[in-house]
C-alpha positions as a printed NumPy array, in Angstrom:
array([[-23.035,  47.867, -66.58 ],
       [-19.638,  48.156, -68.306],
       [-20.806,  51.153, -70.336],
       [-22.113,  52.783, -67.149],
       [-18.689,  52.41 , -65.509],
       [-16.913,  54.169, -68.381],
       [-19.54 ,  56.861, -68.86 ],
       [-20.028,  57.824, -65.201],
       [-16.297,  57.872, -64.453],
       [-15.568,  59.912, -67.585],
       [-18.255,  62.489, -66.904],
       [-17.304,  62.809, -63.226],
       [-13.639,  63.459, -64.003],
       [-14.427,  65.654, -67.016],
       [-16.708,  68.028, -65.107],
       [-14.495,  68.138, -62.009],
       [-11.355,  69.243, -63.882],
       [-12.442,  72.863, -64.594],
       [-13.518,  73.195, -60.949],
       [-10.137,  71.918, -59.767],
       [ -8.299,  74.256, -62.136],
       [-10.227,  77.238, -60.734],
       [ -9.619,  76.069, -57.164],
       [ -5.883,  75.772, -57.815],
       [ -5.807,  79.27 , -59.319],
       [ -7.735,  80.684, -56.375],
       [ -5.554,  79.115, -53.681],
       [ -2.387,  79.013, -55.826],
       [ -1.892,  75.275, -55.559],
       [  0.536,  74.743, -58.436],
       [  3.159,  72.395, -59.75 ],
       [  5.944,  74.952, -60.127],
       [  8.561,  74.932, -62.935],
       [ 11.994,  73.388, -62.361],
       [ 14.993,  72.098, -64.324],
       [ 13.365,  68.674, -64.656],
       [  9.996,  69.994, -65.846],
       [  8.909,  71.264, -69.239],
       [  6.271,  73.792, -68.213],
       [  7.346,  77.392, -67.677],
       [  4.463,  78.51 , -65.432],
       [  2.648,  77.078, -62.431],
       [ -0.049,  74.534, -63.358],
       [ -2.69 ,  72.958, -61.136],
       [ -1.61 ,  69.607, -59.694],
       [ -5.07 ,  68.668, -58.387],
       [ -6.126,  66.427, -61.284],
       [ -5.723,  63.336, -59.108],
       [ -8.767,  64.439, -57.099],
       [-10.952,  64.298, -60.205],
       [ -9.499,  60.925, -61.238],
       [-10.067,  59.529, -57.735],
       [-13.727,  60.534, -57.617],
       [-14.213,  59.492, -61.228],
       [-13.038,  55.956, -60.49 ],
       [-15.101,  55.798, -57.298],
       [-18.267,  56.977, -59.   ],
       [-17.774,  54.525, -61.864],
       [-17.242,  51.677, -59.405],
       [-20.157,  52.513, -57.108],
       [-22.639,  53.118, -59.922],
       [-21.716,  49.803, -61.551],
       [-21.621,  47.788, -58.323],
       [-25.303,  48.574, -57.836],
       [-25.904,  46.009, -60.577],
       [-23.653,  43.336, -59.014],
       [-24.906,  40.83 , -56.47 ],
       [-21.85 ,  38.629, -55.929],
       [-20.889,  38.231, -52.235],
       [-17.332,  37.207, -53.195],
       [-16.64 ,  40.801, -54.212],
       [-16.647,  42.188, -50.682],
       [-13.057,  41.288, -49.741],
       [-11.513,  42.487, -53.008],
       [-13.515,  45.701, -53.048],
       [-12.609,  46.476, -49.424],
       [ -8.875,  45.99 , -50.02 ],
       [ -8.995,  48.091, -53.154],
       [-11.109,  50.955, -51.829],
       [ -9.198,  51.365, -48.56 ],
       [ -5.805,  50.997, -50.247],
       [ -6.794,  53.479, -52.978],
       [ -7.92 ,  56.017, -50.396],
       [ -4.716,  55.77 , -48.362],
       [ -2.44 ,  55.931, -51.41 ],
       [ -4.461,  58.873, -52.744],
       [ -4.131,  60.748, -49.438],
       [ -0.413,  59.966, -49.361],
       [  0.017,  61.55 , -52.788],
       [ -2.3  ,  64.469, -52.04 ],
       [ -0.308,  65.244, -48.917],
       [  2.822,  65.437, -51.043],
       [  1.081,  67.666, -53.611],
       [  0.041,  70.079, -50.866],
       [  2.926,  69.847, -48.377],
       [  5.871,  68.268, -50.291],
       [  6.835,  65.076, -48.44 ],
       [ 10.332,  63.696, -48.759],
       [ 10.806,  60.802, -51.178],
       [ 11.775,  58.485, -48.315],
       [  8.617,  59.265, -46.365],
       [  6.404,  58.64 , -49.4  ],
       [  8.194,  55.359, -50.073],
       [  7.762,  54.102, -46.49 ],
       [  4.055,  54.991, -46.494],
       [  3.587,  53.198, -49.821],
       [  5.333,  50.102, -48.496],
       [  3.191,  49.952, -45.349],
       [ -0.065,  50.484, -47.27 ],
       [  0.806,  47.875, -49.881],
       [  1.871,  45.316, -47.283],
       [ -1.459,  45.71 , -45.488],
       [ -3.557,  45.481, -48.669],
       [ -1.586,  43.04 , -50.81 ],
       [ -3.958,  40.056, -50.505],
       [ -5.601,  38.847, -53.702],
       [ -6.647,  35.647, -55.419],
       [ -4.71 ,  36.455, -58.577],
       [ -2.313,  34.305, -60.507],
       [  0.909,  35.861, -59.194],
       [  0.014,  35.43 , -55.529],
       [ -1.051,  31.837, -56.175],
       [  2.15 ,  31.001, -58.043],
       [  4.42 ,  32.719, -55.516],
       [  2.735,  31.022, -52.569],
       [  3.074,  27.662, -54.314],
       [  6.76 ,  28.346, -55.012],
       [  7.745,  29.768, -51.619],
       [  5.345,  27.921, -49.348],
       [  5.296,  30.943, -47.034],
       [  2.326,  33.298, -46.722],
       [  4.313,  36.202, -45.261],
       [  7.236,  35.84 , -47.675],
       [  4.711,  35.931, -50.496],
       [  3.192,  39.121, -49.048],
       [  6.649,  40.709, -48.763],
       [  7.644,  39.971, -52.367],
       [  4.28 ,  41.109, -53.691],
       [  4.595,  44.306, -51.645],
       [  7.953,  45.045, -53.279],
       [  6.376,  44.368, -56.677],
       [  3.432,  46.649, -55.88 ],
       [  5.658,  49.527, -54.772],
       [  7.825,  49.101, -57.89 ],
       [  4.792,  49.247, -60.191],
       [  3.319,  52.233, -58.332],
       [  6.517,  54.238, -58.699],
       [  7.053,  53.204, -62.307],
       [  3.664,  54.709, -63.182],
       [  4.317,  57.758, -61.018],
       [  7.607,  58.446, -62.773],
       [  5.955,  58.24 , -66.197],
       [  4.029,  61.368, -65.274],
       [  6.79 ,  63.576, -66.68 ],
       [  5.306,  64.989, -69.889],
       [  1.796,  66.041, -70.818],
       [ -0.569,  63.155, -71.463],
       [  1.903,  60.29 , -70.985],
       [  0.785,  58.77 , -67.667],
       [ -2.896,  59.036, -68.622],
       [ -2.305,  57.526, -72.082],
       [ -0.285,  54.626, -70.694],
       [ -2.834,  54.154, -67.906],
       [ -5.624,  53.867, -70.483],
       [ -3.539,  51.408, -72.517],
       [ -2.711,  49.204, -69.522],
       [ -6.24 ,  49.241, -68.092],
       [ -7.698,  48.425, -71.517],
       [ -5.645,  45.228, -71.562],
       [ -6.712,  44.357, -68.015],
       [-10.366,  45.061, -68.788],
       [-10.148,  42.707, -71.777],
       [ -8.521,  39.942, -69.706],
       [-10.99 ,  40.238, -66.841],
       [-14.061,  40.399, -69.064],
       [-12.886,  37.163, -70.697],
       [-12.272,  35.716, -67.245],
       [-15.752,  36.836, -66.179],
       [-14.355,  38.762, -63.214],
       [-16.929,  41.52 , -62.967],
       [-15.329,  43.581, -60.211],
       [-11.89 ,  43.83 , -61.841],
       [-13.52 ,  44.529, -65.213],
       [-15.488,  47.423, -63.739],
       [-12.379,  48.712, -61.949],
       [-10.395,  48.712, -65.201],
       [-13.172,  50.41 , -67.173],
       [-13.814,  53.015, -64.469],
       [-10.125,  53.896, -64.506],
       [-10.184,  54.209, -68.309],
       [-13.166,  56.546, -68.122],
       [-11.687,  58.748, -65.388],
       [ -8.37 ,  59.002, -67.218],
       [-10.188,  59.883, -70.426],
       [-11.995,  62.753, -68.708],
       [ -8.687,  63.957, -67.262],
       [ -6.707,  63.531, -70.491],
       [ -8.839,  66.101, -72.318],
       [ -7.363,  68.753, -70.002],
       [ -3.908,  67.147, -69.676],
       [ -3.029,  66.923, -73.367],
       [ -0.227,  69.215, -74.476],
       [ -0.227,  72.034, -73.48 ],
       [ -1.69 ,  70.771, -70.22 ],
       [ -4.106,  72.824, -68.168],
       [ -3.871,  70.471, -65.168],
       [ -1.602,  67.675, -63.892],
       [ -2.66 ,  64.55 , -62.019],
       [ -0.052,  65.217, -59.321],
       [  1.259,  62.544, -56.982],
       [ -2.281,  61.937, -55.731],
       [ -3.347,  60.802, -59.197],
       [ -0.115,  59.127, -60.307],
       [  0.383,  57.081, -57.12 ],
       [ -3.274,  56.076, -57.04 ],
       [ -3.163,  55.066, -60.728],
       [ -0.049,  53.034, -59.981],
       [ -1.83 ,  51.339, -57.079],
       [ -4.832,  50.442, -59.256],
       [ -2.56 ,  49.005, -61.96 ],
       [ -0.53 ,  47.112, -59.343],
       [ -3.755,  45.744, -57.825],
       [ -4.941,  44.613, -61.257],
       [ -1.56 ,  43.007, -61.937],
       [ -1.633,  40.757, -58.881],
       [ -5.406,  40.196, -58.849],
       [ -6.191,  39.228, -62.453],
       [ -7.055,  35.494, -62.473],
       [ -6.225,  32.973, -65.172],
       [ -9.098,  30.476, -64.938],
       [-11.605,  31.095, -67.705],
       [-14.454,  29.369, -69.474],
       [-13.542,  31.029, -72.743],
       [-11.445,  29.171, -75.317],
       [ -9.16 ,  32.109, -76.023],
       [ -7.449,  31.988, -72.65 ],
       [ -8.514,  28.703, -71.078],
       [ -5.837,  26.596, -72.75 ],
       [ -2.875,  28.059, -70.838],
       [ -2.17 ,  30.357, -67.925],
       [  1.225,  31.144, -69.422],
       [ -0.488,  33.271, -72.041],
       [ -2.155,  35.402, -69.381],
       [  1.054,  35.785, -67.35 ],
       [  2.999,  36.809, -70.45 ],
       [  0.367,  39.348, -71.464],
       [  0.385,  40.884, -67.977],
       [  4.184,  41.027, -67.919],
       [  4.287,  42.69 , -71.341],
       [  1.587,  45.19 , -70.419],
       [  3.493,  46.628, -67.447],
       [  7.044,  45.908, -68.677],
       [  7.92 ,  49.271, -70.238],
       [  7.372,  51.542, -67.194],
       [  8.785,  48.915, -64.814],
       [ 11.94 ,  48.339, -66.865],
       [ 12.461,  52.087, -67.15 ],
       [ 12.272,  52.688, -63.403],
       [ 14.574,  49.719, -62.675],
       [ 17.092,  51.006, -65.238],
       [ 17.091,  54.433, -63.611],
       [ 17.346,  52.95 , -60.115],
       [ 20.549,  51.05 , -60.917],
       [ 22.062,  53.755, -63.149],
       [ 21.711,  56.266, -60.303],
       [ 23.278,  53.842, -57.829],
       [ 26.181,  53.173, -60.189],
       [ 26.76 ,  56.905, -60.668],
       [ 26.777,  57.432, -56.899],
       [ 23.512,  59.371, -56.806],
       [ 20.515,  58.592, -54.641],
       [ 18.053,  56.335, -56.497],
       [ 15.272,  58.592, -55.202],
       [ 16.692,  61.791, -56.714],
       [ 14.995,  62.937, -59.901],
       [ 16.841,  63.442, -63.202],
       [ 16.118,  63.718, -66.918],
       [ 17.157,  60.202, -67.928],
       [ 13.642,  58.792, -68.289],
       [ 12.738,  57.56 , -71.746],
       [ 10.281,  60.416, -72.251],
       [ 12.885,  62.987, -71.219],
       [ 15.423,  61.506, -73.636],
       [ 12.955,  61.778, -76.502],
       [ 11.853,  65.324, -75.695],
       [ 15.411,  66.551, -75.075],
       [ 16.457,  65.19 , -78.482],
       [ 13.908,  67.368, -80.252],
       [ 10.832,  65.176, -80.523],
       [  7.606,  66.977, -79.639],
       [  5.725,  66.035, -76.485],
       [  2.819,  64.587, -78.434],
       [  5.042,  62.448, -80.64 ],
       [  7.093,  61.312, -77.64 ],
       [  3.878,  59.99 , -76.08 ],
       [  3.069,  58.26 , -79.371],
       [  6.528,  56.649, -79.569],
       [  6.312,  55.29 , -76.023],
       [  2.763,  54.039, -76.633],
       [  4.004,  52.297, -79.799],
       [  6.856,  50.612, -77.904],
       [  4.391,  49.372, -75.266],
       [  2.065,  48.063, -77.987],
       [  4.994,  46.293, -79.674],
       [  5.94 ,  44.529, -76.449],
       [  2.338,  43.462, -75.922],
       [  2.262,  42.101, -79.481],
       [  5.335,  39.983, -78.667],
       [  3.55 ,  38.374, -75.709],
       [  0.335,  37.764, -77.641],
       [  2.204,  36.144, -80.525],
       [  4.233,  33.802, -78.264],
       [  1.635,  32.179, -75.978],
       [  3.629,  29.083, -74.978],
       [  6.91 ,  30.726, -73.995],
       [  7.587,  30.265, -70.241],
       [  7.205,  33.434, -68.169],
       [ 10.958,  33.719, -67.541],
       [ 11.609,  33.358, -71.264],
       [  9.058,  36.053, -72.038],
       [ 10.558,  38.312, -69.379],
       [ 13.975,  37.878, -71.006],
       [ 12.589,  38.649, -74.473],
       [ 10.835,  41.766, -73.208],
       [ 13.94 ,  42.946, -71.359],
       [ 16.168,  42.426, -74.403],
       [ 13.742,  44.297, -76.652],
       [ 13.598,  47.168, -74.143],
       [ 17.4  ,  47.367, -73.861],
       [ 17.794,  47.308, -77.648],
       [ 15.313,  50.161, -78.014],
       [ 16.975,  52.197, -75.246],
       [ 20.401,  51.551, -76.785],
       [ 19.162,  52.617, -80.204],
       [ 17.749,  55.862, -78.822],
       [ 20.872,  56.501, -76.699],
       [ 23.183,  56.066, -79.695],
       [ 21.109,  58.533, -81.659],
       [ 21.044,  61.003, -78.783],
       [ 24.829,  60.847, -78.483],
       [ 25.064,  62.408, -81.968],
       [ 24.723,  66.087, -82.7  ],
       [ 21.476,  67.432, -81.216],
       [ 20.134,  68.949, -84.411],
       [ 20.614,  65.785, -86.423],
       [ 19.178,  63.774, -83.538],
       [ 16.011,  65.783, -83.448],
       [ 15.644,  65.705, -87.213],
       [ 16.124,  61.932, -87.412],
       [ 13.707,  61.193, -84.581],
       [ 11.165,  63.598, -86.007],
       [ 11.362,  61.733, -89.317],
       [ 10.912,  58.416, -87.505],
       [  7.907,  59.675, -85.536],
       [  6.355,  61.124, -88.701],
       [  5.877,  57.537, -89.852],
       [  3.228,  57.171, -87.139]])
């Protein structure tokens, strides 16, 4: 069943991508070059369509083998929310919505489909004692995660690579927890992203667009709040702190980056919704590191933060969050200090560092 999810989703996305590239060329549906973008010619932004149908096909083909009635509520929330978020992003790809309009639509969709039985909703409800306050806070968290993934889609292969990394962790957690639906969701997303990544690696032939990036963010946000902690397996049954810390570490890098940019833009007097080239991936590329090696560096940082959480299972969640934040700030500071030097020496030093990998 798990192999079917990966295989069907991969093949669906893989075979749809050339069709979507041809369709974009025929109807001239392109992501056009700009000062913030690296590509110099229009490239199809319809990859999200292939990812969407890849995930759906992986889910539906695998769910044929599942006979658990408890799946109906979770699957309904996910499928409807995914569809609405996907259409929201596709509308922007085709008609260019304003950032404010996209944000409001995301907030409404997430508020309506935020229910889950995961560890974060349980803990928040226990802490706050209010169902609607819990929904509100989780909605803010969902929208933050969605946009953090969306904003990682700035260089070829990055969003797909990080999506595969994050969903691999969630698939591992949910297989251990014996949550079949969330396991299949994670694996279907991995497969669809794999089929897309073949065409999105540098130099990219197609982008996932907002339809793909927002939908991927929604899936990751859904997995974040829905992953349970009760397990019959020894590895994770001894403490729920371990699971919380692993989840926090898995999503920490993109979330910290978007929060950093949000406040830095506010401090500078700019709108937090206006794009710039201060993302971590932009800093690396602008300093002379190749696109491929920039993806590898960011993947390595994410893996390092996950390793911290795995190696410190009994640290309270707020302690782990502090450790992850400090490590992120140290890394950003290190890169910023290097970038403040002469550009040529910056690029040479970072290229030497990335050659280690």
